N, C-alpha and C positions, 0 to 999 in steps of 0.2 A: 641571529635572526634579523633583516634590515630593520629601519625603523617604520618606514612604511608597512611592513608585515608586521612590525611590532603594536602598532596604533591598533591595523586590522583584529590584531589577531585578541588583542584586549577589548573592542566591540564585538565581537562576535560571542567572544567568554561572557560579557554582559548581558549581551540581547540571549542569548543560551539560558543561563540563569534566569534571567528575565521570566522567560517565555515556557520553559520546561520545566512546569509544575501541576499540581493536580489543578488548578485553576485555569487553567488552555485546556481544558478536559469537556468540559458542557460543552461548549458551543463547536466541539471538533467531532466529526465523524470517529474519532478513537472512544467516543462517547460507547459509543453501541458494542461493542466486544468489553468495554467495560463494566456492561449491565449485568456480567456472566463471571463463574470463576471457575466454573469446568475447561480444560485445558479445550478440549473439543471445541466446544459452546463456544468459546475466546475466536477461535479459528473460522468458525466456519461466518459468526457475525463479523467478524472482521472482514473477514475475505467478502461476502455477500455488501458490507456497507462500503469498503473500498472499489469495489466495482461499478458505485453510482456516484462516484468522490470527482463529479464533476459539476460545474457551476455555482446556486448560491449556498451556503452551508446550513443553514437552516431550512432550504427544499431537501438538501442530501438527506439532512436528519431525521425529517417526518419521510421522507423515504423508505431511510433505513428501519424506522421504526414500525412502518407499517410490517416491511418485512418480515421484523421481528413478535410481532403481533400473529401475521398470519401462522406463523410454527409457532402459536402457543408459548412465547417466550421460552421453549424447549431446542432452541436449531438442531442439535444433533439426534436428539431422538428424534425431530421428526423428520430429516435427512436420513435415517437411518432405516426408517419403519415408513418412508411415503410410499402412498398408492395410486394408482391410476383415479380416485376419486375423490383423495387428497390435495390430489395437483391443481386439480377444480378449482380450490382455494384463493389460485392464484388468478383464475381468472378477469381479466379486467386490469391487471394492477400494471401501472406505467409511471416509471419514473426518465421525465423526456424520452430518448430511445430506446431506455430500457426497460420491453413492457412485459407482456404476458408469455410468449414465446419464449423470450431468454432467460427469464427468471427461471421459469421451470427446465429449462435445461441444464441452466448451471447446476439446481437443485438435483438433479437425475446425475449430472457429472459427477457430482460432489459425491453422491452418495456410494457411484462405482471406484472412486478414488478412494474410499475408505473401507470397502469392500476388497480391492483387489491390491491395494499398494502401505495400506496401514495410515494411510492419511495425509490430509493435505505437504506436514511438512517434510514428504516424502518425495513427493513430484515437483516440489519446488531444487531441491538438495541436487548440486552437481558436486564432485569431487575433481573434476577440471581444474588445476591448483593456475592457470592464468585469469582463467575467467570462469569466475566458478557463479556469478550470478546470471551473467549474462548467458552460457549454457544453461542453470536451473531455470530462468524462465521461459527459454527456448522448448526445455522439456515438460514443464508445466504445460502451456500454452499447445503443446502438441497432443497431451494425454489430457487435459478438458476437453477439448474439441476432436477427439478422438474417436467417441461413439460413432455409433454406426446413423442414428437419426438425428445424430449433432446439426439443429438447424444453421443452413449457413450464412444465415442473415444474424445470427448469434455474434460470430466468428470474431465480427468486428471488436467486440466487447472484449477481445480478451489479444491486449497489446502485443505487435510482435515488432523485437529487437532487432531481428535480421532483414525486416525492412525500416529500421533506422528507426521506430519510435522510443518515446523517451521512457515508454510502460513506466511513468507517472505514477500511476496507482500498484500495480504491481510493488513498485520500490518502496512505496510508504507504505504499502500492507506489510512488505517483509522488515522495512523499520520497526514497524508493531511489534512485533512476532520475536524481532532476534534481538534488538536492544534489551539492554537490562542495565536501568541504575538505580540511585535509590531513590528518585522524584515522584516514584509511583505514575509514569505516565505510560511509554511503554513495557510492553510487558514481560519480554525477555524467556519465554517458552518455552522456542526453538535451540536446543541446544547442539543440533547438527554445523550451525554455522559460525561464521565469526563476524564480528562487527563490524572487523578491519576492513570486510571485502563488502561490503552494502556500496551499493548506489544512490546519491541522494535523488529523491525526487523531484523531481525538475519537470515545471508548466512556465505559465507565459508570466507567474508573478515569479517566482522563485528568479526563474530567468531573466528580467528584469535588475531584481536587486542585485544579482552576481553580478552582471556589466556594469551596474554604476557603482559595486564597490570594487572592479576591476577584476574580478573572481576568473571571470568566463570571459573569453575575446568573439566567440560565434555569435552571430546575429539567429542560430536557429534553435531550438529547444527540438533537440532531437537526441538519439543514444550517444551520439560521439562528445555533444555538449554535456549531456549528462554527466559522462565514463570524464570528461574531462575538469570539469565542477568539481567532482570529487578528487581526484586527485588534486588539486587544488588544496581543499579543507584537508587530506591529509598531510599536508606542510605543517598545518597548526596541530592537529590529531589523529596520528594516524593510525591509533588500536580503534579510534570512532569518529572520524571522518564526520558521516551522518548526523553525528547530533547537531552541527551546525543548523541542521533543514528547519529546528525550531527557531534560529538568530533568522534565517535569510525570511520565511513564513511571515514571522512578525514586525520586522522592518517592512514587508511591503504592505498587511494588511492592515496592523495598527499602528506602526511608526510612519506608513506612507512614504515610505523613500522611494 
């Protein structure tokens, strides 16, 4: 390893160790699925929280907690048994552009996913050996939006890698579900996936930090950049490259790099 990479590796490892701790959970959207212990509750709560994970984190948490309260803090039971009458609970729900029409559509799509596919894990899984995550995200997006009554306005909340979207929220959700370590932050409850194949969640903050560190050359925060950043991170940890998402996020938010 060249000297520059060795220095960078030490920084990434130090910041990963600093921020991949239970203390990280409280202020982060991952705190929402941590309210639960049942696999289905964790993944549904995580998916819905990830869907609104843009903007100020305090507002994201407020919006996601309102979601959980609307489902009586039993997301799997609610989704499994929801009726048209119970969907009215969502009337007036607003988180920025994610509004009652969108959350109702997502609830019904998730219900269909559990009924027809056995759960969220199975719609995100792809056995494509070259691009498993890319293929899986396209598959999941198509299934989630595939209902005959799925609103066109809601599709924009499902990122499309085929059109270049970095799919930050999808990739963050997959990190939560797939990564498993001893720190107690990510869950690691989806066993069909390899952490080695995950793609680093990329947004303006992590992108800027990655550029300052020389990990990313492109000025665009798109899918190609997310894949390129992840490939660079594999130089430091090929079996678990997205563990450095903690480092990049922490350097941007807390260290103000």
